[in-house]
C-alpha positions as CSV (number, residue, x, y, z in Angstrom):
1,M,39.1,32.8,-4.9
2,N,41.7,32.2,-7.6
3,T,44.0,35.1,-8.4
4,F,45.5,35.6,-11.8
5,N,46.4,38.4,-14.2
6,P,43.8,38.7,-17.0
7,N,46.5,40.0,-19.3
8,K,48.4,36.7,-19.0
9,L,45.3,34.5,-19.5
10,R,46.1,33.2,-23.0
11,M,47.8,29.7,-22.9
12,S,47.2,29.4,-19.1
13,K,46.4,26.0,-17.7
14,W,43.3,25.2,-15.6
15,T,41.8,22.2,-13.8
16,N,38.0,21.8,-13.8
17,V,37.0,20.9,-10.2
18,G,33.3,21.7,-10.6
19,G,32.4,18.4,-12.2
20,T,31.0,20.1,-15.3
21,G,31.6,17.7,-18.3
22,S,34.0,14.8,-18.5
23,H,37.2,16.7,-19.0
24,K,39.5,17.9,-16.2
25,H,42.4,19.7,-17.7
26,Y,42.1,22.8,-20.0
27,V,44.3,25.4,-21.7
28,V,43.0,28.9,-22.6
29,T,43.4,29.1,-26.4
30,D,41.6,32.3,-27.3
31,I,40.3,35.4,-25.7
32,S,37.3,37.5,-26.9
33,M,37.5,41.3,-26.3
34,D,35.0,44.1,-26.7
35,E,35.6,47.2,-28.8
36,E,37.4,48.9,-25.9
37,G,39.8,45.9,-25.4
38,A,38.2,44.5,-22.2
39,I,38.1,40.8,-22.0
40,E,34.6,39.3,-22.4
41,S,35.1,35.6,-22.5
42,C,37.8,33.0,-23.2
43,T,37.9,29.7,-25.2
44,M,39.3,26.8,-23.3
45,E,40.5,23.6,-25.0
46,A,40.3,20.2,-23.2
47,V,43.7,18.5,-23.1
48,G,43.5,15.2,-25.0
49,S,40.2,15.5,-26.8
50,H,40.8,19.1,-28.0
51,Q,37.1,19.8,-27.3
52,E,36.5,23.6,-26.9
53,R,34.2,25.4,-24.5
54,T,33.6,29.1,-24.0
55,V,33.4,30.6,-20.5
56,E,33.1,34.0,-19.1
57,W,36.6,34.8,-17.9
58,Q,35.3,35.9,-14.4
59,E,34.3,32.3,-13.8
60,L,37.9,31.4,-13.4
61,Y,38.0,33.3,-10.1
62,D,35.6,30.7,-8.6
63,N,37.8,28.1,-6.9
64,R,34.8,25.8,-6.5
65,R,34.8,25.4,-10.3
66,W,38.4,26.0,-11.5
67,K,41.9,25.8,-10.1
68,S,44.9,27.5,-11.8
69,G,47.4,24.9,-13.2
70,W,46.9,21.2,-13.6
71,E,46.3,18.9,-10.6
């Protein structure tokens, strides 16, 4: 299980280890919050292609899919 502070999620770097898609390195560029200020999802941008994808922020806890930082 990855550990991270959800309050410091914006601009954090992630490595996709789950094999989903052709991109490996991502940066969190935007965070969606509900009316109460709780994080709902985050937008991640692929390094190089700038292609964006939206993921539920809890998915980042799964170390079978994501690793914090770039490897």
